[in-house]
C-alpha positions in Angstrom: -11.6 -25.1 6.5 -9.8 -26.4 3.4 -9.7 -24.0 0.4 -12.3 -24.7 -2.3 -9.7 -24.5 -5.0 -6.0 -24.0 -5.5 -4.7 -20.6 -6.4 -4.6 -19.9 -10.1 -2.2 -17.4 -11.8 -3.5 -15.4 -14.7 -2.6 -12.4 -16.9 -5.4 -10.1 -17.9 -5.4 -7.0 -20.2 -5.4 -3.5 -18.7 -4.5 0.0 -19.7 -1.0 -0.8 -18.3 -0.7 -3.6 -20.8 -1.3 -6.5 -18.5 -2.0 -7.2 -14.9 -0.9 -10.4 -13.2 -3.3 -11.8 -10.6 -3.8 -14.8 -8.4 -7.4 -16.0 -7.8 -8.9 -18.6 -5.6 -12.5 -19.6 -5.0 -15.8 -18.6 -6.5 -18.6 -16.3 -5.4 -18.7 -12.5 -5.0 -15.4 -10.9 -6.1 -13.0 -9.5 -3.5 -10.1 -7.6 -5.1 -6.9 -7.4 -2.9 -4.3 -4.7 -3.5 -0.9 -4.8 -1.9 1.4 -2.0 -0.8 5.1 -1.1 -0.9 7.4 -3.0 -1.3 5.3 -6.2 -1.8 3.3 -8.1 -4.4 0.2 -10.3 -4.6 2.0 -12.6 -2.1 1.2 -10.2 0.7 -2.4 -11.7 0.6 -1.2 -15.4 0.8 -3.0 -15.8 4.1 -6.3 -14.3 2.9 -6.8 -16.1 -0.4 -7.7 -19.5 1.0 -9.7 -18.1 3.9 -11.8 -16.0 1.6 -12.3 -18.8 -0.9 -13.3 -21.2 1.8 -16.0 -18.7 2.9 -17.5 -18.5 -0.5 -15.7 -15.6 -2.2 -13.8 -15.2 -5.4 -10.5 -13.8 -3.9 -8.2 -12.1 -6.4 -4.8 -10.6 -5.4 -3.1 -8.6 -8.1 0.4 -7.3 -8.7 -0.1 -3.6 -8.9 1.2 -1.9 -12.1 5.0 -1.7 -11.7 5.3 -4.8 -9.6 5.9 -8.5 -10.2 4.6 -9.9 -13.5 2.3 -6.9 -14.3 3.4 -4.3 -16.9 5.9 -1.7 -15.9 5.5 1.4 -18.2 8.7 3.4 -18.5 7.2 6.9 -18.0 7.1 8.1 -14.4 3.7 9.7 -15.0 2.2 6.4 -16.0 1.8 5.6 -12.3 -0.8 8.2 -11.5 -3.5 7.2 -9.2 -6.3 7.4 -11.8 -4.3 5.0 -14.0 -4.2 2.5 -11.2 -7.9 2.9 -10.7 -8.4 2.1 -14.4 -6.3 -1.0 -14.0 -8.6 -2.2 -11.2 -11.7 -1.6 -13.3 -10.1 -3.5 -16.2 -9.4 -6.5 -13.9 -13.0 -6.6 -12.8 -14.2 -6.5 -16.4 -11.6 -9.1 -17.5 -12.9 -11.5 -14.9 -16.4 -11.1 -16.3 -17.7 -9.3 -13.2 -19.7 -6.1 -12.9 -18.7 -5.1 -9.4 -16.3 -6.0 -6.6 -15.4 -5.4 -3.0 -11.9 -3.9 -2.9 -9.5 -4.3 0.0 -6.1 -2.7 0.1 -3.1 -2.4 2.5 -0.6 0.5 2.6 -0.5 2.1 -0.9 -3.1 -0.5 -1.8 -5.4 1.1 0.8 -5.1 4.5 -0.9 -5.6 2.9 -4.3 -8.7 1.0 -3.0 -10.1 4.2 -1.5 -9.6 6.2 -4.6 -11.1 3.4 -6.7 -14.2 3.4 -4.6 -14.4 7.2 -4.5 -14.1 7.7 -8.2 -15.8 4.5 -9.5 -18.6 3.7 -6.9 -20.4 2.1 -9.8 -17.8 -0.7 -9.9 -16.5 -0.9 -6.3 -19.4 -1.6 -3.9 -17.4 -1.6 -0.6 -13.9 -0.9 0.5 -11.6 -2.3 3.2 -8.6 -0.2 4.3 -5.6 -1.8 6.1 -2.9 0.3 7.7 -3.6 3.6 6.0 -6.8 5.5 6.8 -8.8 7.4 4.2 -8.0 11.1 3.8 -10.1 12.9 1.1 -8.3 14.5 -1.8 -7.4 18.1 -1.4 -5.5 20.2 1.1 -1.9 21.4 0.7 0.3 20.1 -2.1 1.8 16.8 -0.9 5.4 17.6 -1.7 5.2 20.7 0.5 3.8 18.7 3.4 6.5 16.0 3.2 9.3 18.5 2.9 8.1 20.1 6.2 8.0 16.7 7.9 11.7 16.3 7.1 12.7 19.7 8.3 13.4 21.1 4.9 13.9 24.8 4.7 11.7 27.2 2.7 12.2 26.7 -1.0 13.7 23.2 -0.8 12.4 20.7 -3.3 11.8 17.2 -1.9 14.7 14.9 -2.6 17.0 17.7 -3.7 20.4 18.4 -2.4 21.2 21.4 -4.6 23.9 23.9 -3.7 22.5 26.7 -1.6 19.6 24.7 -0.3 18.7 25.2 3.3 20.3 22.4 5.5 17.8 19.7 6.6 18.5 17.6 9.8 16.4 14.7 8.3 14.5 13.9 5.2 11.2 12.1 5.1 11.3 8.8 3.1 8.7 10.0 0.6 10.8 13.1 -0.2 13.8 10.8 -0.5 12.0 8.7 -3.0 11.2 11.5 -5.4 14.4 11.8 -7.5 14.5 8.9 -10.0 17.5 6.7 -9.4 18.4 8.0 -5.9 16.6 5.5 -3.8 17.2 2.7 -6.4 21.0 3.3 -5.8 20.5 2.4 -2.1 18.1 -0.6 -2.7 19.2 -2.4 -5.8 22.8 -3.5 -5.0 21.3 -5.7 -2.2 17.6 -6.0 -2.7 17.1 -8.9 -0.3 19.1 -7.2 2.5 17.3 -3.9 2.0 13.8 -5.6 2.1 14.7 -7.6 5.2 15.7 -4.4 7.0 12.6 -2.5 5.8 10.2 -5.2 6.8 11.9 -5.5 10.2 11.9 -1.7 10.8 8.1 -1.5 10.4 7.0 -4.8 12.2 6.0 -4.7 15.8 8.4 -7.4 17.1 11.5 -6.0 15.4 11.1 -2.3 15.0 13.6 0.1 16.5 13.2 0.8 20.2 11.6 4.1 21.3 14.1 6.9 21.0 16.2 5.2 18.3 16.6 7.1 15.0 13.3 6.9 13.0 13.7 4.6 10.0 11.1 6.6 8.1 13.7 9.4 7.8 17.3 9.7 6.5 19.9 11.8 8.2 21.8 14.5 6.3 23.1 12.8 3.1 22.4 9.4 4.7 20.3 6.4 3.7 17.2 4.7 5.1 19.0 1.4 5.5 21.4 2.7 8.0 18.5 3.0 10.5 17.1 -0.4 9.8 17.5 -3.4 12.2 20.3 -5.7 11.2 20.3 -9.5 11.2 16.7 -10.1 12.3 13.5 -11.0 10.6 10.0 -10.3 11.9 8.1 -13.4 13.1 5.7 -13.2 10.1 8.5 -13.3 7.5 10.3 -16.6 6.9 13.4 -17.0 4.8 11.3 -18.5 2.0 8.8 -15.6 2.2 11.7 -13.1 1.9 13.0 -15.1 -1.1 9.7 -14.6 -2.9 9.7 -10.8 -2.4 13.3 -10.4 -3.1 13.2 -12.6 -6.2 10.6 -10.4 -7.8 12.4 -7.1 -7.1 15.8 -8.6 -8.1 14.2 -9.4 -11.5 12.2 -6.2 -12.0 14.2 -3.5 -10.1 12.6 -1.1 -7.7 11.7 1.8 -10.1 8.1 0.7 -10.9 7.3 0.5 -7.2 8.9 3.8 -6.4 7.2 5.6 -9.3 3.9 5.5 -7.3 5.5 7.9 -4.8 6.7 10.2 -7.7 3.1 11.0 -8.7 1.6 12.3 -5.5 1.6 15.9 -6.7 0.0 14.8 -10.1 -2.6 12.9 -8.1 -3.3 16.0 -6.1 -4.1 17.9 -9.3 -5.9 15.0 -11.0 -8.3 14.5 -8.1 -9.2 18.1 -7.5 -12.8 17.4 -8.6 -13.1 15.0 -5.7 -11.5 17.3 -3.1 -13.0 16.8 0.4 -15.5 14.2 -0.7 -16.4 11.3 1.6 -16.6 7.6 0.5 -20.2 6.7 1.1 -19.9 3.0 0.2 -19.7 0.5 3.1 -16.2 0.5 4.5 -13.8 -1.1 7.0 -10.6 0.0 8.6 -8.0 -2.2 10.3 -4.8 -0.7 11.7 -1.8 -1.8 13.8 -1.5 0.0 17.1 2.3 0.3 16.6 2.1 1.5 13.0 3.5 5.0 12.6 0.8 5.7 10.0 -1.7 5.8 12.8 0.3 8.5 14.6 0.7 10.6 11.5 -2.9 10.2 10.4 -4.6 10.2 13.8 -6.8 13.1 12.7 -7.9 11.1 9.7 -9.2 8.3 12.0 -11.0 10.8 14.1 -12.7 12.2 11.0 -14.1 8.8 9.9 -17.7 9.8 10.8 -17.5 12.5 8.2 -15.1 10.9 5.6 -16.4 7.3 5.8 -20.1 7.6 6.7 -20.6 4.0 5.6 -18.0 2.7 8.0 -19.1 -0.7 9.5 -16.0 -1.3 11.6 -12.8 0.2 12.8 -10.2 -2.0 14.4 -6.9 -1.2 16.0 -4.9 -4.4 16.7 -2.9 -4.1 19.9 0.8 -4.7 19.6 0.6 -4.9 15.8 2.9 -3.1 13.3 2.4 -2.0 9.8 2.0 -5.3 8.0 -1.4 -6.0 9.4 -2.6 -9.0 7.4 0.8 -10.7 7.6 1.5 -10.0 11.2 -2.0 -11.0 12.3 -3.5 -13.2 9.6 -6.1 -15.0 11.6 -7.4 -11.9 13.3 -7.4 -10.0 10.0 -9.3 -12.9 8.3 -11.9 -13.0 11.0 -12.5 -9.2 10.8 -12.7 -9.3 7.0 -15.1 -12.2 6.9 -17.4 -10.7 9.5 -17.4 -7.5 7.5 -18.0 -9.1 4.2 -20.9 -11.1 5.6 -22.5 -7.9 6.8 -22.5 -6.2 3.4 -25.7 -5.9 1.4 -25.9 -8.5 -1.3 
């Protein structure tokens, strides 16, 4: 069906300063949250489909990305600050409630928004990353163990006397301000192309190849990325859009989300172990590493997502679910939205 309107770009006030959004259509509000390292453009295939089905589809640039504000302080990217941005967007659009759908980091932001503000977010769709309730061990300690760090190592550190680590998990690698930026920013377009290829089903490294989610000792992520190939969902013009934004803004705002995980762990202590009771949906890619790491989270959905109305694993799909499989994702989303209480 043809879209009911063309996409409209707007800036709205938020605690960050401003949030840039793209909206299309009219009807019940569906707020779309992208992941790393993307922008509102990750939802380009969903905006028209949702609008044609009678929804007001709104894709935002998350704080730190694109045309949205980019506070300088690392701690300005805490999860509860991003939740406040989402609430501000709903209010700025003249709405009282919304369905929120997120992919990758956007899924975690969407889940936390619904957990902490169920008065605003009436249902939640999660793509790629399943819900895990707050609590448990401190995140930095978990990620350090995933990389093989010795006891007492700080994530991202290479201090003298530290225990040698055979590999370092990418989230630990992202912790030290400036370190990952030094790898990414000299060639943003090339780095993004390799990252997208590394996590997409048709271009990811073969089984047994070095895992692109880890660095070797004193190495980089990029040295494990595929070279000279783009996934089928990503055209040169699409890559130009993503690269153009990050070449203009730099990567720090996006990376600062990772640098607040321990702060989030403390901030969300009052919600530790709590389920999301609002209606929910999960869509994952069968070849996405997130499903392997978080397989127990999917098994726990009956307890953690008691309002789950559908859980879908797309065969042969990688991490970028709504871009790798736009038509299938749209069908699942629209069926779920139609099933929600008015």
